[in-house]
C-alpha angles and dihedrals in degrees: 000000000000108000090106086062095058135248125336113254105208094197099059127093122211109243090213105048099013092230115153123215098021099088118109122201135196137164114245135176115235136179111261111186131281122334113226092210093053091047090052091048090050090055092049094049096043092250096303093117090062090073091057103037112012121215102268121096122216129224136182117250134171113249116204130195130183115221090199102056101011097235118145132198142163133230 
């Protein structure tokens, strides 16, 4: 259990169960709303660029998971 959630960070406490040393972290890319640049490009190309890129932008976040209580969250 857990390796799909990244490496254990022994210094972090879980905000739900307060257990220390059971929190796993990993960097993931998530959708983060509409990109202004992509929306502008879609207008200029008559919407054709939407098929290739979509409107949503992606950003890197840290995903955390507690092996003790099973809760997950992102920062």
